[in-house]
C-alpha positions in Angstrom: -18.4 -4.9 -14.3 -20.5 -5.1 -17.4 -20.2 -8.1 -19.6 -21.6 -8.0 -23.2 -21.7 -10.8 -25.7 -21.6 -9.5 -29.3 -21.2 -11.8 -32.3 -18.4 -13.9 -30.9 -16.6 -10.9 -29.3 -16.7 -10.6 -25.5 -16.2 -7.1 -24.2 -15.4 -6.2 -20.6 -15.8 -2.7 -19.5 -13.9 -1.9 -16.3 -14.1 1.4 -14.3 -11.0 2.0 -12.2 -10.4 4.9 -9.8 -7.9 7.4 -11.2 -7.2 5.2 -14.2 -9.9 6.3 -16.6 -12.2 3.9 -18.4 -10.6 0.7 -19.6 -12.2 -1.8 -22.1 -10.9 -5.2 -23.1 -12.1 -7.4 -25.9 -11.4 -11.1 -26.2 -11.5 -12.4 -29.7 -13.0 -15.8 -30.3 -11.4 -18.4 -32.5 -14.2 -17.6 -35.0 -13.0 -14.1 -35.6 -11.9 -14.2 -39.2 -9.9 -11.1 -39.1 -7.7 -12.3 -36.3 -7.3 -15.7 -37.9 -6.0 -14.0 -41.1 -3.6 -11.8 -39.3 -2.2 -14.7 -37.2 -1.8 -16.7 -40.4 0.6 -14.2 -41.9 3.9 -15.9 -42.7 6.9 -13.6 -42.3 10.1 -13.8 -44.2 13.6 -14.0 -42.8 14.1 -10.7 -40.8 17.5 -10.4 -42.5 15.8 -10.0 -45.8 16.3 -6.4 -47.0 13.1 -4.8 -48.5 13.3 -3.9 -52.1 14.5 -0.3 -52.8 11.9 2.1 -54.1 14.0 2.5 -57.3 13.8 -1.3 -57.8 10.1 -1.2 -57.2 9.8 1.6 -59.8 11.7 -0.5 -62.4 9.6 -3.6 -61.8 6.4 -1.5 -62.1 7.5 -0.2 -65.4 8.4 -3.8 -66.6 4.9 -5.0 -65.6 3.3 -2.3 -67.7 5.4 -3.5 -70.6 3.7 -6.9 -70.2 0.5 -5.5 -71.6 -1.2 -4.3 -68.4 -1.6 -1.1 -66.6 -2.5 -0.3 -63.0 -5.3 2.0 -61.9 -4.7 3.5 -58.5 -6.8 5.8 -56.3 -6.1 6.9 -52.7 -8.4 7.7 -49.7 -6.4 10.0 -47.4 -7.6 10.5 -43.8 -6.2 13.7 -42.3 -6.5 14.1 -38.5 -7.1 17.8 -37.7 -5.1 19.6 -35.1 -8.0 21.2 -33.3 -8.0 21.8 -29.5 -11.1 19.7 -29.0 -12.9 16.9 -30.8 -15.3 17.2 -33.6 -18.6 17.1 -31.7 -17.7 17.5 -28.0 -15.4 19.5 -25.8 -12.9 16.7 -25.0 -9.3 17.5 -25.8 -7.1 15.1 -27.7 -3.4 14.6 -28.0 -1.4 11.6 -29.1 0.0 9.6 -26.3 -2.6 10.3 -23.6 -3.4 7.6 -21.1 -6.0 5.3 -22.6 -9.6 6.4 -22.1 -8.6 9.5 -20.2 -10.1 12.1 -22.7 -13.6 10.8 -23.2 -17.1 11.9 -22.3 -20.7 10.6 -22.7 -20.9 12.2 -26.2 -17.8 10.6 -27.7 -18.5 7.3 -26.0 -21.9 7.2 -27.6 -24.1 7.2 -24.5 -27.8 7.4 -25.2 -29.4 10.9 -24.9 -26.2 12.8 -25.7 -26.2 15.3 -28.6 -23.2 16.3 -30.9 -22.2 20.0 -31.3 -20.1 20.8 -34.4 -16.7 22.3 -33.8 -16.5 25.4 -36.0 -12.7 24.9 -36.4 -13.3 21.7 -38.3 -15.3 23.6 -40.9 -12.5 26.2 -41.2 -9.9 23.5 -41.7 -12.1 21.8 -44.3 -12.5 25.0 -46.3 -8.7 25.6 -46.2 -8.0 22.2 -47.6 -10.7 22.5 -50.2 -9.3 25.8 -51.4 -5.7 24.4 -51.5 -7.0 21.4 -53.6 -8.7 23.7 -56.1 -12.1 22.2 -55.2 -15.7 23.4 -55.8 -17.0 24.2 -52.3 -20.6 23.3 -51.4 -22.3 26.4 -49.9 -24.6 23.9 -48.1 -23.6 20.5 -47.0 -24.8 18.0 -44.4 -23.7 15.2 -42.1 -24.8 11.5 -42.4 -24.6 8.4 -40.3 -22.4 5.7 -41.6 -23.5 2.5 -39.8 -21.2 -0.5 -39.2 -20.2 -2.7 -36.2 -16.7 -2.6 -34.8 -15.5 -2.8 -31.1 -13.9 0.7 -31.2 -17.0 2.4 -32.6 -19.1 3.0 -29.5 -22.2 4.5 -31.2 -22.5 1.8 -33.8 -22.2 4.4 -36.5 -19.8 7.1 -37.6 -20.8 10.7 -38.3 -19.6 11.4 -41.8 -20.7 13.1 -45.0 -22.3 11.0 -47.8 -24.0 12.5 -50.8 -23.3 16.2 -50.2 -19.7 16.6 -49.1 -18.2 20.0 -48.2 -16.1 20.0 -51.4 -15.6 18.1 -54.6 -14.0 18.2 -58.1 -10.5 19.5 -57.4 -7.0 18.6 -58.3 -3.5 18.4 -56.8 -0.3 19.3 -58.7 3.1 17.9 -57.8 6.6 17.3 -59.2 8.1 13.9 -59.2 11.7 13.8 -57.8 14.5 13.7 -60.4 15.7 10.3 -59.2 12.3 8.9 -60.2 12.2 10.4 -63.6 11.0 13.9 -62.7 8.1 15.6 -64.5 4.9 17.3 -63.4 1.7 15.4 -62.5 -1.8 16.5 -61.9 -4.2 14.1 -60.0 -7.9 14.7 -59.7 -9.6 15.0 -56.3 -13.1 13.5 -56.2 -14.3 14.9 -52.9 -13.3 16.2 -49.5 -15.6 15.5 -46.6 -15.7 15.9 -42.8 -16.1 13.0 -40.4 -15.1 11.7 -36.9 -12.5 9.1 -36.1 -13.2 5.8 -34.4 -11.3 4.6 -31.3 -8.3 2.3 -31.4 -7.7 -1.3 -30.6 -4.5 -2.1 -28.6 -3.6 -5.7 -29.3 -1.8 -7.7 -26.7 1.6 -9.3 -27.4 0.1 -12.8 -27.1 -2.7 -12.0 -29.6 -5.3 -13.5 -27.3 -7.1 -10.2 -26.6 -7.3 -6.6 -27.6 -8.0 -3.5 -25.4 -10.2 -0.6 -26.6 -8.9 2.9 -26.2 -11.7 5.5 -27.0 -9.5 8.6 -26.7 -9.4 8.9 -30.5 -13.2 8.4 -30.9 -14.7 11.7 -32.1 -11.4 13.3 -33.2 -12.1 15.3 -36.4 -10.9 13.9 -39.7 -11.0 15.1 -43.3 -11.2 12.3 -45.9 -9.8 13.3 -49.2 -10.7 10.9 -52.1 -8.6 11.0 -55.3 -9.6 10.2 -58.8 -8.1 6.9 -60.0 -5.4 8.8 -61.9 -2.2 7.2 -60.6 -0.5 4.3 -62.5 2.5 3.4 -60.3 3.5 3.0 -56.7 5.9 5.9 -57.0 3.1 8.3 -58.2 0.9 7.2 -55.3 3.7 7.6 -52.8 4.5 11.1 -54.1 0.8 12.0 -54.0 0.7 11.0 -50.3 3.9 13.0 -49.6 2.5 16.0 -51.3 -0.7 15.7 -49.3 1.4 15.6 -46.1 3.2 18.8 -47.2 -0.1 20.5 -48.0 -1.5 19.7 -44.5 1.6 21.0 -42.8 1.9 24.2 -44.8 -1.8 24.9 -44.0 -1.2 24.1 -40.4 -4.4 22.0 -40.2 -2.6 18.9 -39.0 0.8 17.5 -38.2 0.6 14.8 -40.9 2.6 12.2 -38.9 1.9 8.8 -40.3 3.6 7.0 -37.3 0.9 8.5 -35.0 -1.9 7.8 -37.4 -2.5 11.5 -38.1 -2.2 10.8 -41.8 -3.5 7.5 -43.1 -3.6 6.5 -46.8 -5.7 3.6 -48.0 -5.1 2.7 -51.6 -7.3 1.1 -54.2 -5.5 -0.9 -56.8 -6.8 -2.7 -59.9 -5.2 -3.7 -63.2 -6.5 -3.9 -66.7 -5.1 -4.7 -70.2 -3.7 -1.6 -71.9 -6.3 -0.1 -74.1 -9.3 -1.4 -72.0 -11.5 1.4 -70.8 -13.3 -0.5 -68.1 -11.7 -0.7 -64.7 -10.7 -4.1 -63.2 -11.8 -5.3 -59.8 -10.2 -3.1 -57.1 -8.5 -4.2 -53.9 -8.2 -1.8 -51.0 -4.9 -1.9 -49.0 -4.5 -0.6 -45.5 -1.8 -0.6 -42.7 1.0 1.3 -44.5 3.1 3.5 -42.2 5.3 5.3 -44.6 5.3 6.4 -48.2 7.9 3.8 -49.1 5.5 1.2 -47.8 2.7 2.6 -49.9 4.9 2.2 -53.0 6.0 -1.3 -52.1 2.4 -2.5 -51.2 1.0 -1.2 -54.5 3.8 -2.7 -56.6 3.3 -6.1 -54.9 -0.5 -5.9 -55.5 0.0 -5.0 -59.1 2.3 -8.0 -59.6 -0.2 -10.3 -57.8 -3.1 -9.2 -60.0 -1.1 -9.3 -63.2 0.0 -12.8 -62.4 -3.6 -14.0 -61.9 -4.6 -12.4 -65.2 -1.8 -14.2 -67.0 -2.8 -17.5 -65.4 -6.4 -17.0 -66.5 -7.5 -16.7 -62.9 -8.7 -13.1 -62.9 -12.0 -14.3 -61.3 -9.9 -14.8 -58.1 -9.4 -11.1 -57.8 -12.3 -10.0 -55.6 -13.3 -6.7 -54.1 -11.8 -6.9 -50.6 -9.8 -5.0 -48.0 -6.3 -6.2 -47.4 -3.6 -5.4 -44.9 0.0 -4.8 -45.9 2.6 -6.8 -43.9 5.9 -5.1 -44.1 7.9 -8.0 -42.8 6.7 -10.5 -45.5 6.2 -7.8 -48.2 2.8 -9.1 -49.0 -0.9 -8.2 -48.7 -3.3 -10.4 -46.7 -7.1 -10.4 -46.7 -8.7 -8.5 -43.8 -12.4 -8.6 -44.9 -14.6 -8.6 -48.0 -15.3 -5.0 -49.0 -18.6 -3.6 -48.0 -20.8 -1.8 -50.5 -22.5 1.5 -49.9 -25.8 -0.3 -49.1 -24.1 -2.1 -46.2 -23.5 1.2 -44.5 -27.1 2.2 -44.6 -26.4 5.9 -44.8 -29.1 8.4 -43.7 -28.9 12.1 -42.7 -27.7 12.8 -39.2 -30.8 14.0 -37.4 -29.0 15.7 -34.5 -26.9 18.1 -36.6 -28.0 21.0 -38.8 -26.8 21.6 -42.3 -23.4 23.4 -42.7 -24.2 26.7 -44.5 -21.3 28.8 -45.8 -21.2 32.3 -47.1 -18.9 33.8 -49.8 -17.6 36.3 -47.3 -16.5 33.5 -44.9 -14.7 31.6 -47.7 -13.0 34.8 -48.9 -11.7 35.5 -45.4 -10.1 32.1 -45.3 -8.8 32.4 -48.8 -7.0 35.7 -48.0 -5.4 34.1 -44.9 -3.9 31.2 -46.9 -0.1 30.8 -46.9 2.0 30.1 -50.1 1.4 26.4 -50.8 4.0 23.8 -51.9 3.2 24.0 -55.6 3.3 27.8 -55.7 6.5 27.7 -53.6 8.2 25.3 -56.1 7.3 27.6 -59.0 8.6 30.6 -57.1 11.9 28.9 -56.4 12.1 27.6 -60.0 11.7 31.2 -61.3 14.8 32.1 -59.2 16.9 29.9 -61.4 17.3 27.1 -58.9 17.6 23.5 -60.2 14.6 21.2 -59.8 16.6 19.2 -57.2 17.1 22.3 -55.1 13.4 23.3 -55.6 12.0 20.0 -54.4 14.4 19.8 -51.4 13.7 23.4 -50.2 9.9 23.2 -50.6 9.6 19.7 -49.1 9.5 21.0 -45.5 7.7 24.2 -44.6 10.3 24.9 -41.8 13.2 24.6 -44.3 11.3 26.8 -46.8 10.7 29.4 -44.1 14.4 29.4 -43.1 15.4 29.8 -46.8 12.9 32.6 -47.4 14.0 34.4 -44.3 17.7 34.2 -45.4 16.8 35.7 -48.8 14.9 38.5 -47.0 18.2 39.5 -45.4 19.7 39.9 -48.9 21.4 36.5 -49.4 22.1 35.1 -52.8 19.5 32.4 -53.6 21.9 29.7 -55.0 24.5 30.2 -52.2 21.8 30.1 -49.5 20.4 26.9 -51.1 23.8 25.3 -51.2 24.6 26.1 -47.6 21.2 24.9 -46.3 21.2 21.7 -48.4 24.8 20.9 -47.7 26.6 21.8 -44.5 23.6 22.8 -42.5 21.6 19.7 -43.3 24.6 17.4 -42.6 25.2 19.1 -39.2 21.5 19.0 -38.2 21.3 15.3 -39.2 24.4 14.5 -37.1 23.0 16.4 -34.1 19.4 15.0 -34.7 18.0 18.5 -34.8 15.3 20.2 -37.0 16.2 23.4 -38.8 14.1 25.5 -36.5 16.3 24.2 -33.6 19.5 25.4 -35.4 21.7 27.8 -33.5 22.5 29.5 -36.9 19.9 32.0 -37.7 18.8 33.2 -41.2 20.4 36.6 -40.5 23.7 35.0 -39.5 23.7 32.8 -42.6 23.0 35.8 -44.9 25.8 37.8 -43.3 28.2 34.9 -43.7 27.3 34.5 -47.4 27.8 38.2 -47.9 31.3 37.9 -46.3 32.1 35.1 -48.7 30.9 37.0 -51.7 32.9 40.2 -50.9 36.1 38.2 -50.2 36.2 38.9 -46.5 36.4 35.2 -45.7 36.8 32.0 -47.6 34.2 29.3 -47.8 36.5 27.0 -45.8 36.7 29.6 -42.9 33.0 30.2 -43.2 32.3 26.6 -42.5 34.4 26.7 -39.4 33.0 30.0 -37.9 29.4 29.0 -38.7 29.8 25.6 -37.3 28.2 25.5 -33.8 30.3 22.5 -32.9 33.5 24.3 -33.8 32.6 27.4 -31.8 31.5 25.2 -28.9 34.9 23.5 -28.9 36.6 26.9 -28.8 34.3 28.0 -25.9 35.1 24.8 -24.0 38.9 25.4 -24.4 38.6 29.0 -23.2 36.7 28.0 -20.1 39.2 25.2 -19.3 42.2 27.6 -19.8 40.7 30.3 -17.6 39.6 28.5 -14.4 40.2 31.6 -12.1 37.9 33.8 -14.2 35.3 31.0 -14.5 35.3 30.7 -10.6 34.8 34.5 -10.4 31.9 34.3 -12.9 30.2 31.6 -10.8 30.6 33.8 -7.8 28.5 36.5 -9.4 30.9 38.5 -11.6 28.8 38.0 -14.7 30.5 40.8 -16.6 33.3 38.3 -17.3 31.2 36.8 -20.0 32.6 39.6 -22.2 36.1 38.5 -21.3 35.4 34.9 -22.4 33.8 36.1 -25.6 36.9 38.1 -26.4 39.1 35.1 -25.8 37.1 33.0 -28.3 37.1 35.8 -30.8 40.9 35.9 -30.4 41.1 32.2 -30.9 39.0 32.4 -34.1 41.0 35.4 -35.3 37.9 37.6 -35.2 35.9 35.3 -37.6 33.4 33.7 -35.2 29.8 34.9 -35.5 29.2 37.2 -32.5 25.6 36.3 -32.2 26.2 32.5 -32.5 29.2 32.8 -30.1 27.2 34.7 -27.4 24.4 32.2 -27.7 26.6 29.2 -27.2 28.8 30.9 -24.5 25.7 31.8 -22.5 24.4 28.3 -22.7 27.7 26.7 -21.6 28.2 29.2 -18.7 24.7 28.4 -17.4 25.4 24.7 -17.7 28.7 24.8 -15.9 
């Protein structure tokens, strides 16, 4: 057992056989962060959080009071590489604590980092998607600060020469939030490694350190302060998530910490060119929380301005507490000098070539913004466009249906209506649907040429309806089912014929055979 005393934090490092490395930190009563968190006063749990529409309305009302908000976002994207950024350790969410670590990602003396080439490839993809200027030569730096889950005492990041800068992101606001097109500037994109994670005990008396995440590759994407409302910021975050998923560089799951958005909020009188004092907000686990946290902070700062207490707005980092719908001080914000950046001596410069960038450019998929414009040109409504392009799996299903000759509007209606309702009820994603794009296109064609009605189509394309017919046929034919189980598998054709008879020949043969086969195997 090793016992280390560091600035009021006692860290115990335990090595257990077959259990990986396990670290525990006990926080002293002098730890200001813990004191602030424990001091959070929560509201009645029955209190319903404000709707995002109400938050939008209040934000607009606040702007009418003579102030405007200035909002920027720092987005951390965890990359879906097989191994970490600077070592060969694998990483996957949910692993046993401290089971995927090595001397390099634990910061042991004498170890050397080796850059994962896939990280650079992902960074270039994102930079191209964000219309950035790519640095042909960039470098890594050490960002130094103390925290229990940062074993080296510094983070490998990029400071003055990031891999990309000066880009922008286009998006469409949903119709229910006023609609319209927005373009937000991107200041920079840089590569870095993630820190570990603190697992807090239920009692709050101690925290355990999990270093599985230490060294996992991240891209930090810093926006220009171009947003003015919580809605715009939330939609920016959602578009960034779509972009990451379309590119396949990360899963973008906020609940797992694979996509983290830290927002910087300040307010100023309308017409003033100088920025106000910004406050950084962390600990938001959904885009709705981002919107609510921003709108609360805007209200708080405007109130202080109106009470002639603007000097109480200080540059700090706050945590959003969803239960109380408030922000609470975590720590005073560090300046760049506090991080004591200097070039990483153990890593060479990252040198790119035009040929390398063009190879990646030519492999890029159609991105959300281009997809929306593509669908818009088909004559689809903006509501249809935003829904279909929101999820890359839904977009792929829709595109595949059109490739089989389906009418765009009818395909959109079926996917957005009956299919979505069924998948929601069954808690399935669209790529788990038993109805294929080919089957949907054939059904739409049958409706158009009058072979079947829309009502009948809903019945024959409904996996639940076909499943119910299969169940009835199997129950009504116990002798044949017994023979099938005894090895007479050709009877599957008999069962299929009985279902087709029950459906008057309207059931989709492909969907029927798929469901029938599954049920026969299960029985």
